[in-house]
N, CA and C atoms of all chains as a GROMACS GRO file, in nm:
protein
  651
    1LYS      N    1  -0.404  17.184  11.666
    1LYS     CA    2  -0.412  17.294  11.569
    1LYS      C    3  -0.398  17.238  11.430
    2ALA      N    4  -0.479  17.288  11.338
    2ALA     CA    5  -0.464  17.246  11.200
    2ALA      C    6  -0.335  17.304  11.145
    3GLY      N    7  -0.275  17.231  11.048
    3GLY     CA    8  -0.151  17.278  10.988
    3GLY      C    9  -0.177  17.380  10.880
    4VAL      N   10  -0.072  17.414  10.809
    4VAL     CA   11  -0.083  17.506  10.697
    4VAL      C   12  -0.150  17.433  10.581
    5THR      N   13  -0.249  17.494  10.524
    5THR     CA   14  -0.317  17.432  10.409
    5THR      C   15  -0.296  17.516  10.285
    6GLN      N   16  -0.284  17.448  10.173
    6GLN     CA   17  -0.268  17.516  10.046
    6GLN      C   18  -0.367  17.458   9.946
    7THR      N   19  -0.425  17.546   9.869
    7THR     CA   20  -0.517  17.502   9.764
    7THR      C   21  -0.491  17.578   9.635
    8PRO      N   22  -0.506  17.514   9.520
    8PRO     CA   23  -0.527  17.369   9.507
    8PRO      C   24  -0.397  17.294   9.528
    9ARG      N   25  -0.399  17.166   9.534
    9ARG     CA   26  -0.277  17.088   9.548
    9ARG      C   27  -0.209  17.067   9.414
   10TYR      N   28  -0.286  17.055   9.310
   10TYR     CA   29  -0.232  17.034   9.176
   10TYR      C   30  -0.308  17.124   9.079
   11LEU      N   31  -0.234  17.171   8.980
   11LEU     CA   32  -0.293  17.265   8.885
   11LEU      C   33  -0.220  17.253   8.752
   12ILE      N   34  -0.297  17.249   8.645
   12ILE     CA   35  -0.238  17.250   8.511
   12ILE      C   36  -0.292  17.371   8.438
   13LYS      N   37  -0.201  17.453   8.387
   13LYS     CA   38  -0.239  17.574   8.314
   13LYS      C   39  -0.162  17.578   8.183
   14THR      N   40  -0.208  17.661   8.091
   14THR     CA   41  -0.136  17.678   7.966
   14THR      C   42  -0.063  17.812   7.967
   15ARG      N   43   0.038  17.820   7.882
   15ARG     CA   44   0.117  17.943   7.872
   15ARG      C   45   0.027  18.063   7.847
   16GLY      N   46   0.060  18.174   7.911
   16GLY     CA   47  -0.017  18.296   7.892
   16GLY      C   48  -0.131  18.314   7.991
   17GLN      N   49  -0.176  18.204   8.053
   17GLN     CA   50  -0.282  18.217   8.152
   17GLN      C   51  -0.227  18.274   8.282
   18GLN      N   52  -0.318  18.301   8.374
   18GLN     CA   53  -0.276  18.341   8.506
   18GLN      C   54  -0.328  18.242   8.609
   19VAL      N   55  -0.268  18.243   8.726
   19VAL     CA   56  -0.307  18.147   8.828
   19VAL      C   57  -0.302  18.214   8.966
   20THR      N   58  -0.392  18.172   9.052
   20THR     CA   59  -0.393  18.220   9.191
   20THR      C   60  -0.387  18.101   9.283
   21LEU      N   61  -0.292  18.104   9.374
   21LEU     CA   62  -0.274  17.998   9.472
   21LEU      C   63  -0.307  18.054   9.609
   22SER      N   64  -0.361  17.967   9.695
   22SER     CA   65  -0.406  18.012   9.826
   22SER      C   66  -0.333  17.939   9.938
   23CYS      N   67  -0.312  18.009  10.047
   23CYS     CA   68  -0.244  17.952  10.163
   23CYS      C   69  -0.315  17.998  10.290
   24SER      N   70  -0.354  17.901  10.372
   24SER     CA   71  -0.413  17.935  10.502
   24SER      C   72  -0.315  17.896  10.611
   25PRO      N   73  -0.266  17.993  10.688
   25PRO     CA   74  -0.164  17.964  10.788
   25PRO      C   75  -0.223  17.896  10.911
   26ILE      N   76  -0.135  17.852  10.996
   26ILE     CA   77  -0.177  17.800  11.126
   26ILE      C   78  -0.242  17.913  11.204
   27SER      N   79  -0.349  17.882  11.275
   27SER     CA   80  -0.421  17.982  11.352
   27SER      C   81  -0.326  18.055  11.447
   28GLY      N   82  -0.329  18.187  11.441
   28GLY     CA   83  -0.243  18.267  11.528
   28GLY      C   84  -0.114  18.311  11.462
   29HIS      N   85  -0.079  18.247  11.351
   29HIS     CA   86   0.042  18.287  11.279
   29HIS      C   87   0.008  18.404  11.187
   30ARG      N   88   0.087  18.511  11.196
   30ARG     CA   89   0.061  18.628  11.114
   30ARG      C   90   0.161  18.644  11.000
   31SER      N   91   0.264  18.563  11.000
   31SER     CA   92   0.364  18.573  10.894
   31SER      C   93   0.346  18.457  10.798
   32VAL      N   94   0.339  18.491  10.670
   32VAL     CA   95   0.328  18.389  10.565
   32VAL      C   96   0.435  18.417  10.460
   33SER      N   97   0.510  18.314  10.427
   33SER     CA   98   0.612  18.326  10.323
   33SER      C   99   0.581  18.229  10.211
   34TRP      N  100   0.621  18.266  10.091
   34TRP     CA  101   0.601  18.183   9.973
   34TRP      C  102   0.736  18.147   9.912
   35TYR      N  103   0.744  18.024   9.861
   35TYR     CA  104   0.866  17.974   9.800
   35TYR      C  105   0.832  17.898   9.673
   36GLN      N  106   0.928  17.901   9.580
   36GLN     CA  107   0.917  17.823   9.458
   36GLN      C  108   1.026  17.717   9.459
   37GLN      N  109   0.990  17.595   9.424
   37GLN     CA  110   1.090  17.489   9.416
   37GLN      C  111   1.086  17.425   9.280
   38THR      N  112   1.200  17.427   9.211
   38THR     CA  113   1.214  17.361   9.081
   38THR      C  114   1.335  17.270   9.085
   39PRO      N  115   1.338  17.167   9.000
   39PRO     CA  116   1.454  17.078   8.997
   39PRO      C  117   1.583  17.153   8.964
   40GLY      N  118   1.575  17.253   8.880
   40GLY     CA  119   1.695  17.323   8.837
   40GLY      C  120   1.746  17.426   8.937
   41GLN      N  121   1.656  17.501   8.997
   41GLN     CA  122   1.694  17.613   9.086
   41GLN      C  123   1.679  17.580   9.233
   42GLY      N  124   1.617  17.468   9.264
   42GLY     CA  125   1.595  17.436   9.405
   42GLY      C  126   1.490  17.527   9.465
   43LEU      N  127   1.502  17.547   9.595
   43LEU     CA  128   1.407  17.634   9.666
   43LEU      C  129   1.450  17.780   9.652
   44GLN      N  130   1.353  17.866   9.623
   44GLN     CA  131   1.380  18.008   9.614
   44GLN      C  132   1.270  18.085   9.684
   45PHE      N  133   1.309  18.190   9.754
   45PHE     CA  134   1.216  18.273   9.828
   45PHE      C  135   1.143  18.366   9.733
   46LEU      N  136   1.011  18.371   9.747
   46LEU     CA  137   0.928  18.460   9.664
   46LEU      C  138   0.896  18.589   9.740
   47PHE      N  139   0.820  18.577   9.846
   47PHE     CA  140   0.789  18.694   9.930
   47PHE      C  141   0.739  18.650  10.067
   48GLU      N  142   0.738  18.751  10.155
   48GLU     CA  143   0.690  18.730  10.291
   48GLU      C  144   0.589  18.838  10.324
   49TYR      N  145   0.482  18.798  10.388
   49TYR     CA  146   0.380  18.892  10.433
   49TYR      C  147   0.363  18.882  10.583
   50PHE      N  148   0.340  18.998  10.643
   50PHE     CA  149   0.313  19.003  10.787
   50PHE      C  150   0.208  19.109  10.809
   51SER      N  151   0.100  19.071  10.872
   51SER     CA  152  -0.010  19.165  10.900
   51SER      C  153  -0.048  19.245  10.776
   52GLU      N  154  -0.072  19.174  10.667
   52GLU     CA  155  -0.122  19.229  10.540
   52GLU      C  156  -0.020  19.313  10.464
   53THR      N  157   0.104  19.319  10.513
   53THR     CA  158   0.207  19.400  10.446
   53THR      C  159   0.318  19.309  10.394
   54GLN      N  160   0.360  19.338  10.272
   54GLN     CA  161   0.473  19.262  10.218
   54GLN      C  162   0.599  19.311  10.287
   55ARG      N  163   0.665  19.221  10.356
   55ARG     CA  164   0.781  19.260  10.434
   55ARG      C  165   0.911  19.238  10.358
   56ASN      N  166   0.907  19.146  10.263
   56ASN     CA  167   1.029  19.110  10.191
   56ASN      C  168   0.991  19.048  10.058
   57LYS      N  169   1.077  19.065   9.961
   57LYS     CA  170   1.048  19.010   9.828
   57LYS      C  171   1.175  18.952   9.771
   58GLY      N  172   1.164  18.836   9.709
   58GLY     CA  173   1.277  18.773   9.643
   58GLY      C  174   1.296  18.828   9.503
   59ASN      N  175   1.390  18.769   9.434
   59ASN     CA  176   1.428  18.818   9.301
   59ASN      C  177   1.346  18.750   9.192
   60PHE      N  178   1.220  18.785   9.184
   60PHE     CA  179   1.130  18.730   9.084
   60PHE      C  180   1.068  18.846   9.006
   61PRO      N  181   1.030  18.819   8.880
   61PRO     CA  182   0.970  18.927   8.800
   61PRO      C  183   0.835  18.970   8.855
   62GLY      N  184   0.790  19.085   8.807
   62GLY     CA  185   0.666  19.143   8.855
   62GLY      C  186   0.542  19.059   8.825
   63ARG      N  187   0.558  18.957   8.740
   63ARG     CA  188   0.444  18.868   8.713
   63ARG      C  189   0.401  18.792   8.839
   64PHE      N  190   0.492  18.785   8.932
   64PHE     CA  191   0.464  18.716   9.059
   64PHE      C  192   0.422  18.821   9.162
   65SER      N  193   0.305  18.804   9.216
   65SER     CA  194   0.257  18.898   9.316
   65SER      C  195   0.182  18.822   9.424
   66GLY      N  196   0.158  18.889   9.533
   66GLY     CA  197   0.088  18.824   9.642
   66GLY      C  198   0.014  18.925   9.724
   67ARG      N  199  -0.064  18.873   9.816
   67ARG     CA  200  -0.128  18.960   9.912
   67ARG      C  201  -0.166  18.878  10.035
   68GLN      N  202  -0.195  18.947  10.141
   68GLN     CA  203  -0.238  18.881  10.263
   68GLN      C  204  -0.363  18.952  10.314
   69PHE      N  205  -0.456  18.874  10.361
   69PHE     CA  206  -0.582  18.927  10.409
   69PHE      C  207  -0.579  18.947  10.560
   70SER      N  208  -0.682  19.011  10.611
   70SER     CA  209  -0.684  19.044  10.754
   70SER      C  210  -0.689  18.919  10.841
   71ASN      N  211  -0.734  18.806  10.785
   71ASN     CA  212  -0.734  18.681  10.864
   71ASN      C  213  -0.603  18.603  10.846
   72SER      N  214  -0.504  18.667  10.788
   72SER     CA  215  -0.370  18.612  10.763
   72SER      C  216  -0.362  18.516  10.645
   73ARG      N  217  -0.474  18.478  10.589
   73ARG     CA  218  -0.468  18.395  10.468
   73ARG      C  219  -0.397  18.474  10.358
   74SER      N  220  -0.327  18.401  10.275
   74SER     CA  221  -0.249  18.469  10.172
   74SER      C  222  -0.275  18.406  10.036
   75GLU      N  223  -0.263  18.486   9.936
   75GLU     CA  224  -0.272  18.437   9.798
   75GLU      C  225  -0.149  18.484   9.722
   76MET      N  226  -0.107  18.402   9.627
   76MET     CA  227  -0.008  18.450   9.532
   76MET      C  228  -0.063  18.431   9.390
   77ASN      N  229  -0.026  18.523   9.306
   77ASN     CA  230  -0.075  18.525   9.169
   77ASN      C  231   0.043  18.527   9.073
   78VAL      N  232   0.032  18.448   8.970
   78VAL     CA  233   0.132  18.452   8.863
   78VAL      C  234   0.056  18.482   8.734
   79SER      N  235   0.094  18.591   8.670
   79SER     CA  236   0.026  18.627   8.545
   79SER      C  237   0.113  18.587   8.426
   80THR      N  238   0.052  18.578   8.312
   80THR     CA  239   0.121  18.545   8.186
   80THR      C  240   0.218  18.428   8.208
   81LEU      N  241   0.163  18.316   8.242
   81LEU     CA  242   0.244  18.200   8.278
   81LEU      C  243   0.340  18.158   8.167
   82GLU      N  244   0.458  18.118   8.210
   82GLU     CA  245   0.560  18.065   8.120
   82GLU      C  246   0.589  17.921   8.159
   83LEU      N  247   0.645  17.846   8.063
   83LEU     CA  248   0.676  17.706   8.091
   83LEU      C  249   0.765  17.693   8.215
   84GLY      N  250   0.857  17.787   8.232
   84GLY     CA  251   0.951  17.784   8.343
   84GLY      C  252   0.888  17.808   8.478
   85ASP      N  253   0.760  17.846   8.479
   85ASP     CA  254   0.692  17.867   8.607
   85ASP      C  255   0.642  17.735   8.666
   86SER      N  256   0.654  17.628   8.590
   86SER     CA  257   0.616  17.497   8.642
   86SER      C  258   0.704  17.466   8.763
   87ALA      N  259   0.640  17.441   8.874
   87ALA     CA  260   0.716  17.425   8.998
   87ALA      C  261   0.624  17.381   9.110
   88LEU      N  262   0.686  17.349   9.221
   88LEU     CA  263   0.611  17.329   9.346
   88LEU      C  264   0.616  17.461   9.421
   89TYR      N  265   0.499  17.514   9.453
   89TYR     CA  266   0.492  17.640   9.526
   89TYR      C  267   0.453  17.609   9.671
   90LEU      N  268   0.538  17.650   9.760
   90LEU     CA  269   0.520  17.621   9.902
   90LEU      C  270   0.495  17.749   9.979
   91CYS      N  271   0.407  17.740  10.075
   91CYS     CA  272   0.396  17.852  10.168
   91CYS      C  273   0.428  17.801  10.307
   92ALA      N  274   0.470  17.891  10.391
   92ALA     CA  275   0.504  17.858  10.528
   92ALA      C  276   0.455  17.969  10.619
   93SER      N  277   0.408  17.932  10.736
   93SER     CA  278   0.365  18.035  10.831
   93SER      C  279   0.451  18.026  10.956
   94SER      N  280   0.460  18.136  11.023
   94SER     CA  281   0.535  18.138  11.149
   94SER      C  282   0.473  18.241  11.242
   95TYR      N  283   0.508  18.226  11.370
   95TYR     CA  284   0.460  18.319  11.471
   95TYR      C  285   0.574  18.414  11.504
   96LYS      N  286   0.564  18.535  11.464
   96LYS     CA  287   0.663  18.638  11.495
   96LYS      C  288   0.805  18.597  11.459
   97GLY      N  289   0.823  18.539  11.338
   97GLY     CA  290   0.957  18.510  11.291
   97GLY      C  291   1.022  18.388  11.354
   98HIS      N  292   0.945  18.310  11.426
   98HIS     CA  293   1.000  18.189  11.482
   98HIS      C  294   1.000  18.079  11.377
   99GLU      N  295   1.008  17.956  11.422
   99GLU     CA  296   1.015  17.841  11.332
   99GLU      C  297   0.903  17.843  11.229
  100GLN      N  298   0.936  17.807  11.106
  100GLN     CA  299   0.838  17.807  10.998
  100GLN      C  300   0.771  17.670  10.986
  101TYR      N  301   0.644  17.672  10.956
  101TYR     CA  302   0.567  17.551  10.932
  101TYR      C  303   0.519  17.554  10.787
  102PHE      N  304   0.558  17.451  10.714
  102PHE     CA  305   0.531  17.449  10.572
  102PHE      C  306   0.399  17.379  10.539
  103GLY      N  307   0.335  17.427  10.435
  103GLY     CA  308   0.220  17.358  10.380
  103GLY      C  309   0.266  17.249  10.284
  104PRO      N  310   0.170  17.171  10.233
  104PRO     CA  311   0.205  17.059  10.144
  104PRO      C  312   0.245  17.103  10.004
  105GLY      N  313   0.217  17.227   9.969
  105GLY     CA  314   0.257  17.278   9.838
  105GLY      C  315   0.148  17.264   9.733
  106THR      N  316   0.160  17.347   9.632
  106THR     CA  317   0.077  17.338   9.511
  106THR      C  318   0.170  17.308   9.396
  107ARG      N  319   0.143  17.198   9.328
  107ARG     CA  320   0.227  17.164   9.212
  107ARG      C  321   0.162  17.220   9.088
  108LEU      N  322   0.228  17.318   9.028
  108LEU     CA  323   0.178  17.385   8.908
  108LEU      C  324   0.252  17.334   8.786
  109THR      N  325   0.178  17.291   8.688
  109THR     CA  326   0.235  17.250   8.560
  109THR      C  327   0.184  17.345   8.454
  110VAL      N  328   0.276  17.404   8.380
  110VAL     CA  329   0.239  17.494   8.271
  110VAL      C  330   0.272  17.425   8.138
  111THR      N  331   0.172  17.412   8.055
  111THR     CA  332   0.193  17.342   7.926
  111THR      C  333   0.181  17.440   7.808
  112LYS      N  334   2.952  18.140   9.277
  112LYS     CA  335   2.950  18.055   9.396
  112LYS      C  336   2.820  18.081   9.471
  113ASN      N  337   2.750  17.972   9.508
  113ASN     CA  338   2.628  17.988   9.585
  113ASN      C  339   2.659  18.046   9.722
  114GLU      N  340   2.563  18.122   9.772
  114GLU     CA  341   2.581  18.181   9.904
  114GLU      C  342   2.565  18.078  10.014
  115VAL      N  343   2.496  17.968   9.985
  115VAL     CA  344   2.477  17.861  10.082
  115VAL      C  345   2.521  17.730  10.016
  116GLU      N  346   2.623  17.672  10.071
  116GLU     CA  347   2.680  17.549  10.013
  116GLU      C  348   2.658  17.434  10.110
  117GLN      N  349   2.607  17.324  10.058
  117GLN     CA  350   2.589  17.205  10.140
  117GLN      C  351   2.677  17.092  10.089
  118SER      N  352   2.721  17.010  10.182
  118SER     CA  353   2.795  16.890  10.142
  118SER      C  354   2.764  16.777  10.240
  119PRO      N  355   2.762  16.654  10.192
  119PRO     CA  356   2.772  16.617  10.050
  119PRO      C  357   2.639  16.640   9.978
  120GLN      N  358   2.638  16.625   9.848
  120GLN     CA  359   2.514  16.636   9.771
  120GLN      C  360   2.430  16.512   9.789
  121ASN      N  361   2.497  16.398   9.791
  121ASN     CA  362   2.429  16.270   9.810
  121ASN      C  363   2.504  16.190   9.916
  122LEU      N  364   2.429  16.114   9.992
  122LEU     CA  365   2.490  16.037  10.101
  122LEU      C  366   2.411  15.909  10.118
  123THR      N  367   2.481  15.798  10.114
  123THR     CA  368   2.418  15.668  10.139
  123THR      C  369   2.482  15.609  10.263
  124ALA      N  370   2.401  15.563  10.354
  124ALA     CA  371   2.451  15.510  10.480
  124ALA      C  372   2.380  15.379  10.513
  125GLN      N  373   2.442  15.300  10.596
  125GLN     CA  374   2.378  15.180  10.649
  125GLN      C  375   2.304  15.216  10.778
  126GLU      N  376   2.195  15.148  10.800
  126GLU     CA  377   2.118  15.171  10.922
  126GLU      C  378   2.209  15.165  11.044
  127GLY      N  379   2.194  15.261  11.131
  127GLY     CA  380   2.273  15.264  11.253
  127GLY      C  381   2.394  15.356  11.247
  128GLU      N  382   2.432  15.396  11.128
  128GLU     CA  383   2.550  15.482  11.114
  128GLU      C  384   2.522  15.624  11.164
  129PHE      N  385   2.630  15.692  11.203
  129PHE     CA  386   2.625  15.832  11.242
  129PHE      C  387   2.646  15.916  11.115
  130ILE      N  388   2.559  16.014  11.095
  130ILE     CA  389   2.560  16.092  10.971
  130ILE      C  390   2.584  16.238  11.002
  131THR      N  391   2.664  16.302  10.918
  131THR     CA  392   2.686  16.446  10.930
  131THR      C  393   2.664  16.512  10.795
  132ILE      N  394   2.586  16.617  10.794
  132ILE     CA  395   2.564  16.699  10.675
  132ILE      C  396   2.611  16.840  10.710
  133ASN      N  397   2.687  16.899  10.620
  133ASN     CA  398   2.746  17.029  10.646
  133ASN      C  399   2.685  17.140  10.561
  134CYS      N  400   2.688  17.260  10.617
  134CYS     CA  401   2.635  17.378  10.550
  134CYS      C  402   2.728  17.495  10.577
  135SER      N  403   2.776  17.558  10.471
  135SER     CA  404   2.858  17.679  10.484
  135SER      C  405   2.789  17.792  10.410
  136TYR      N  406   2.798  17.912  10.464
  136TYR     CA  407   2.731  18.025  10.402
  136TYR      C  408   2.824  18.144  10.401
  137SER      N  409   2.797  18.237  10.311
  137SER     CA  410   2.890  18.349  10.293
  137SER      C  411   2.827  18.484  10.325
  138VAL      N  412   2.702  18.485  10.370
  138VAL     CA  413   2.635  18.611  10.400
  138VAL      C  414   2.611  18.621  10.549
  139GLY      N  415   2.586  18.743  10.594
  139GLY     CA  416   2.550  18.762  10.733
  139GLY      C  417   2.409  18.711  10.755
  140ILE      N  418   2.388  18.641  10.865
  140ILE     CA  419   2.257  18.582  10.887
  140ILE      C  420   2.207  18.614  11.027
  141SER      N  421   2.075  18.606  11.041
  141SER     CA  422   2.017  18.620  11.174
  141SER      C  423   1.982  18.482  11.232
  142ALA      N  424   1.961  18.386  11.145
  142ALA     CA  425   1.930  18.250  11.190
  142ALA      C  426   1.948  18.153  11.075
  143LEU      N  427   1.949  18.025  11.109
  143LEU     CA  428   1.965  17.921  11.009
  143LEU      C  429   1.863  17.811  11.038
  144HIS      N  430   1.804  17.760  10.930
  144HIS     CA  431   1.710  17.650  10.942
  144HIS      C  432   1.769  17.523  10.884
  145TRP      N  433   1.737  17.411  10.943
  145TRP     CA  434   1.755  17.281  10.878
  145TRP      C  435   1.616  17.227  10.848
  146LEU      N  436   1.595  17.193  10.720
  146LEU     CA  437   1.466  17.144  10.674
  146LEU      C  438   1.480  17.001  10.624
  147GLN      N  439   1.373  16.925  10.635
  147GLN     CA  440   1.370  16.788  10.584
  147GLN      C  441   1.256  16.778  10.483
  148GLN      N  442   1.288  16.725  10.366
  148GLN     CA  443   1.185  16.710  10.263
  148GLN      C  444   1.179  16.565  10.218
  149HIS      N  445   1.061  16.506  10.237
  149HIS     CA  446   1.040  16.369  10.194
  149HIS      C  447   0.988  16.365  10.051
  150PRO      N  448   1.001  16.250   9.984
  150PRO     CA  449   0.944  16.238   9.849
  150PRO      C  450   0.796  16.278   9.852
  151GLY      N  451   0.754  16.350   9.751
  151GLY     CA  452   0.617  16.402   9.753
  151GLY      C  453   0.614  16.548   9.787
  152GLY      N  454   0.724  16.599   9.843
  152GLY     CA  455   0.738  16.743   9.858
  152GLY      C  456   0.722  16.801   9.996
  153GLY      N  457   0.659  16.730  10.090
  153GLY     CA  458   0.634  16.790  10.220
  153GLY      C  459   0.763  16.830  10.292
  154ILE      N  460   0.767  16.951  10.343
  154ILE     CA  461   0.886  17.002  10.412
  154ILE      C  462   0.854  17.020  10.559
  155VAL      N  463   0.948  16.976  10.641
  155VAL     CA  464   0.936  16.993  10.786
  155VAL      C  465   1.058  17.069  10.833
  156SER      N  466   1.036  17.170  10.915
  156SER     CA  467   1.148  17.242  10.974
  156SER      C  468   1.198  17.163  11.093
  157LEU      N  469   1.325  17.121  11.088
  157LEU     CA  470   1.382  17.042  11.196
  157LEU      C  471   1.434  17.131  11.308
  158PHE      N  472   1.510  17.232  11.270
  158PHE     CA  473   1.571  17.322  11.367
  158PHE      C  474   1.575  17.462  11.310
  159MET      N  475   1.564  17.559  11.401
  159MET     CA  476   1.598  17.697  11.369
  159MET      C  477   1.697  17.738  11.476
  160LEU      N  478   1.818  17.778  11.436
  160LEU     CA  479   1.916  17.815  11.538
  160LEU      C  480   1.998  17.935  11.495
  161SER      N  481   2.038  18.011  11.593
  161SER     CA  482   2.120  18.130  11.568
  161SER      C  483   2.254  18.122  11.641
  162SER      N  484   2.268  18.025  11.730
  162SER     CA  485   2.395  18.006  11.798
  162SER      C  486   2.394  17.869  11.864
  163GLY      N  487   2.514  17.816  11.888
  163GLY     CA  488   2.529  17.697  11.970
  163GLY      C  489   2.477  17.569  11.907
  164LYS      N  490   2.397  17.499  11.984
  164LYS     CA  491   2.361  17.362  11.948
  164LYS      C  492   2.219  17.335  11.994
  165LYS      N  493   2.146  17.256  11.912
  165LYS     CA  494   2.014  17.211  11.952
  165LYS      C  495   2.004  17.062  11.927
  166LYS      N  496   1.925  16.995  12.010
  166LYS     CA  497   1.910  16.850  11.998
  166LYS      C  498   1.761  16.816  12.005
  167HIS      N  499   1.721  16.725  11.916
  167HIS     CA  500   1.583  16.677  11.920
  167HIS      C  501   1.586  16.530  11.882
  168GLY      N  502   1.568  16.446  11.982
  168GLY     CA  503   1.575  16.302  11.956
  168GLY      C  504   1.712  16.261  11.907
  169ARG      N  505   1.715  16.199  11.790
  169ARG     CA  506   1.844  16.155  11.733
  169ARG      C  507   1.911  16.263  11.648
  170LEU      N  508   1.850  16.376  11.639
  170LEU     CA  509   1.903  16.484  11.555
  170LEU      C  510   1.971  16.590  11.640
  171ILE      N  511   2.087  16.635  11.591
  171ILE     CA  512   2.161  16.741  11.658
  171ILE      C  513   2.204  16.842  11.552
  172ALA      N  514   2.184  16.970  11.580
  172ALA     CA  515   2.228  17.074  11.488
  172ALA      C  516   2.320  17.169  11.565
  173THR      N  517   2.428  17.206  11.497
  173THR     CA  518   2.522  17.301  11.557
  173THR      C  519   2.546  17.414  11.458
  174ILE      N  520   2.584  17.527  11.511
  174ILE     CA  521   2.618  17.640  11.426
  174ILE      C  522   2.736  17.715  11.486
  175ASN      N  523   2.829  17.757  11.400
  175ASN     CA  524   2.941  17.839  11.440
  175ASN      C  525   2.931  17.968  11.360
  176ILE      N  526   2.883  18.073  11.424
  176ILE     CA  527   2.858  18.198  11.353
  176ILE      C  528   2.988  18.259  11.300
  177GLN      N  529   3.094  18.251  11.378
  177GLN     CA  530   3.222  18.309  11.336
  177GLN      C  531   3.275  18.241  11.210
  178GLU      N  532   3.260  18.108  11.205
  178GLU     CA  533   3.310  18.034  11.089
  178GLU      C  534   3.206  18.022  10.979
  179LYS      N  535   3.084  18.071  11.003
  179LYS     CA  536   2.974  18.063  10.904
  179LYS      C  537   2.954  17.919  10.858
  180HIS      N  538   2.930  17.835  10.956
  180HIS     CA  539   2.919  17.693  10.927
  180HIS      C  540   2.820  17.628  11.024
  181SER      N  541   2.742  17.536  10.970
  181SER     CA  542   2.649  17.460  11.052
  181SER      C  543   2.655  17.314  11.013
  182SER      N  544   2.628  17.228  11.106
  182SER     CA  545   2.623  17.085  11.079
  182SER      C  546   2.495  17.025  11.134
  183LEU      N  547   2.444  16.926  11.063
  183LEU     CA  548   2.331  16.848  11.110
  183LEU      C  549   2.381  16.705  11.127
  184HIS      N  550   2.362  16.651  11.246
  184HIS     CA  551   2.404  16.516  11.275
  184HIS      C  552   2.282  16.429  11.301
  185ILE      N  553   2.289  16.307  11.251
  185ILE     CA  554   2.185  16.208  11.281
  185ILE      C  555   2.253  16.089  11.345
  186THR      N  556   2.216  16.060  11.467
  186THR     CA  557   2.275  15.943  11.534
  186THR      C  558   2.185  15.822  11.510
  187ALA      N  559   2.246  15.704  11.506
  187ALA     CA  560   2.171  15.579  11.488
  187ALA      C  561   2.070  15.592  11.374
  188SER      N  562   2.121  15.621  11.255
  188SER     CA  563   2.034  15.647  11.141
  188SER      C  564   1.942  15.528  11.111
  189HIS      N  565   1.827  15.561  11.054
  189HIS     CA  566   1.722  15.463  11.026
  189HIS      C  567   1.670  15.489  10.884
  190PRO      N  568   1.623  15.383  10.816
  190PRO     CA  569   1.570  15.405  10.680
  190PRO      C  570   1.466  15.516  10.671
  191ARG      N  571   1.389  15.539  10.777
  191ARG     CA  572   1.289  15.646  10.770
  191ARG      C  573   1.352  15.786  10.771
  192ASP      N  574   1.483  15.793  10.796
  192ASP     CA  575   1.554  15.921  10.786
  192ASP      C  576   1.584  15.958  10.642
  193SER      N  577   1.562  15.865  10.550
  193SER     CA  578   1.588  15.891  10.409
  193SER      C  579   1.502  16.007  10.361
  194ALA      N  580   1.568  16.110  10.312
  194ALA     CA  581   1.499  16.233  10.272
  194ALA      C  582   1.604  16.327  10.216
  195VAL      N  583   1.559  16.442  10.171
  195VAL     CA  584   1.650  16.550  10.134
  195VAL      C  585   1.656  16.649  10.250
  196TYR      N  586   1.776  16.682  10.291
  196TYR     CA  587   1.796  16.777  10.401
  196TYR      C  588   1.849  16.908  10.343
  197ILE      N  589   1.782  17.015  10.379
  197ILE     CA  590   1.810  17.146  10.319
  197ILE      C  591   1.847  17.244  10.428
  198CYS      N  592   1.956  17.313  10.403
  198CYS     CA  593   2.000  17.421  10.492
  198CYS      C  594   1.946  17.552  10.435
  199ALA      N  595   1.890  17.636  10.519
  199ALA     CA  596   1.838  17.765  10.475
  199ALA      C  597   1.881  17.872  10.573
  200VAL      N  598   1.931  17.984  10.519
  200VAL     CA  599   1.975  18.092  10.607
  200VAL      C  600   1.883  18.211  10.593
  201ILE      N  601   1.863  18.280  10.704
  201ILE     CA  602   1.781  18.400  10.703
  201ILE      C  603   1.875  18.520  10.702
  202SER      N  604   1.876  18.586  10.587
  202SER     CA  605   1.959  18.704  10.571
  202SER      C  606   1.863  18.819  10.540
  203ASP      N  607   1.880  18.889  10.429
  203ASP     CA  608   1.778  18.985  10.388
  203ASP      C  609   1.648  18.912  10.359
  204ASP      N  610   1.665  18.791  10.306
  204ASP     CA  611   1.551  18.703  10.284
  204ASP      C  612   1.598  18.562  10.321
  205MET      N  613   1.528  18.461  10.275
  205MET     CA  614   1.571  18.324  10.308
  205MET      C  615   1.640  18.265  10.186
  206ARG      N  616   1.759  18.213  10.206
  206ARG     CA  617   1.837  18.156  10.096
  206ARG      C  618   1.867  18.011  10.129
  207PHE      N  619   1.861  17.927  10.026
  207PHE     CA  620   1.864  17.784  10.047
  207PHE      C  621   1.987  17.718   9.987
  208GLY      N  622   2.034  17.615  10.054
  208GLY     CA  623   2.130  17.526   9.993
  208GLY      C  624   2.061  17.435   9.894
  209ALA      N  625   2.140  17.363   9.817
  209ALA     CA  626   2.085  17.276   9.712
  209ALA      C  627   2.029  17.145   9.770
  210GLY      N  628   2.060  17.120   9.896
  210GLY     CA  629   2.006  16.999   9.959
  210GLY      C  630   2.104  16.883   9.956
  211THR      N  631   2.088  16.796  10.052
  211THR     CA  632   2.165  16.670  10.060
  211THR      C  633   2.066  16.556  10.058
  212ARG      N  634   2.079  16.470   9.959
  212ARG     CA  635   1.989  16.355   9.950
  212ARG      C  636   2.047  16.239  10.029
  213LEU      N  637   1.981  16.203  10.136
  213LEU     CA  638   2.027  16.096  10.225
  213LEU      C  639   1.944  15.970  10.201
  214THR      N  640   2.014  15.860  10.181
  214THR     CA  641   1.950  15.729  10.171
  214THR      C  642   2.009  15.641  10.279
  215VAL      N  643   1.925  15.588  10.365
  215VAL     CA  644   1.971  15.497  10.470
  215VAL      C  645   1.919  15.358  10.437
  216LYS      N  646   2.012  15.266  10.418
  216LYS     CA  647   1.975  15.128  10.380
  216LYS      C  648   1.965  15.040  10.503
  217PRO      N  649   1.866  14.951  10.502
  217PRO     CA  650   1.849  14.861  10.618
  217PRO      C  651   1.959  14.755  10.622
   0.00000   0.00000   0.00000
């Protein structure tokens, strides 16, 4: 089985722009979660989607949003980028809440 | 105070040593993950446990729900075990410890 894939792997944006990141889960996995990792805050939970519904959301501003499609692929969007949004964004998929499988991450740099 | 506390923050060991990393949490949880992150960012889930003990190769994870504490043990450590180990608890959402940076010297 192919693993979790994320695109793009690296991205450079300027302040004020918006960005969309994509995550394709392992085939058969319907749960996709997104995380942000920064040197200062460590790993933080963004949101979780299951069967196209947001099941849980972390403590992030409304500039961070996501969605999940019928094929379980998920996207997250960050609008009006700030310097502090520079981070590694990770997604993970799981089968019915079991063990999570992480993608390689998208490293976003905001200048 | 963080809801998930890991200790130690950094750990250096000689190859072959027995290693223990600890995780304490203050919230009610349904499960706990131990994650391994190598340089470059890739994260691997080592264990997901909600009670007792799990073993996989040289790795052993235990959890005591009453004491809100979990430990990750590595037996016969090897330089390839060098990584950051992160404890994550599943509560209302997933909350993470700050990680333990392990360096195993040959």
